[in-house]
C-alpha positions, -999 to +999 in steps of 0.1 A: -011-721+004-001-693+028+033-709+035+051-685+013+033-655+028+044-663+064+074-642+073+104-661+086+118-656+121+146-637+106+122-614+087+103-607+120+136-599+137+145-575+109+111-557+112+117-551+149+153-540+144+142-515+117+120-498+144+149-492+168+151-454+171+182-435+160+205-431+190+190-461+209+199-497+212+183-530+222+194-565+230+191-598+212+171-611+241+146-582+241+139-588+204+134-625+210+111-619+240+091-594+220+086-620+192+074-646+218+106-666+216+123-656+248+149-683+246+159-675+210+184-646+216+211-666+197+187-669+167+183-631+168+221-629+167+222-651+137+196-630+120+217-599+126+247-617+112+228-623+080+212-589+077+239-574+054+223-556+025+188-557+041+188-521+054+187-533+090+204-512+117+222-543+131+247-520+149+219-511+173+215-547+186+239-557+214+240-582+242+220-579+275+246-557+292+255-535+263+285-553+249+291-551+211+292-589+207+284-587+170+311-563+161+333-589+143+305-592+117+309-556+105+335-546+079+364-528+095+376-533+131+354-507+147+326-500+123+299-510+148+313-487+174+317-459+149+281-462+138+269-461+174+291-431+182+278-413+152+244-416+168+257-401+201+262-434+219+295-436+238+313-470+237+343-479+259+361-513+257+333-526+234+306-518+259+279-490+257+283-464+284+250-456+302+234-486+285+201-482+304+198-446+291+201-457+255+181-490+258+149-494+237+125-521+247+105-532+216+077-542+239+073-506+251+071-487+219+077-449+222 
């Protein structure tokens, strides 16, 4: 009893990702740290890779220095970049410009 009610790690990741504000980004590591699993950034990445069709803004999750490391999981060569640019985030050479300005820390809700 209760086992089926416990959200999976991936489900917890998706809940955090859904709260990333429009025009902001966060990192795999920040989500992992927020969930109390600081060493699980790669697991967060796997969750993002499996988020297709789950209404999760996976394009807003990047690596710790703002590189679009997950872009090859999006349809189309530059879809991740296009989605970010549509939100006013400039990307050059697969890296977010002014990353600190756009960074959202899930541990410091707005």
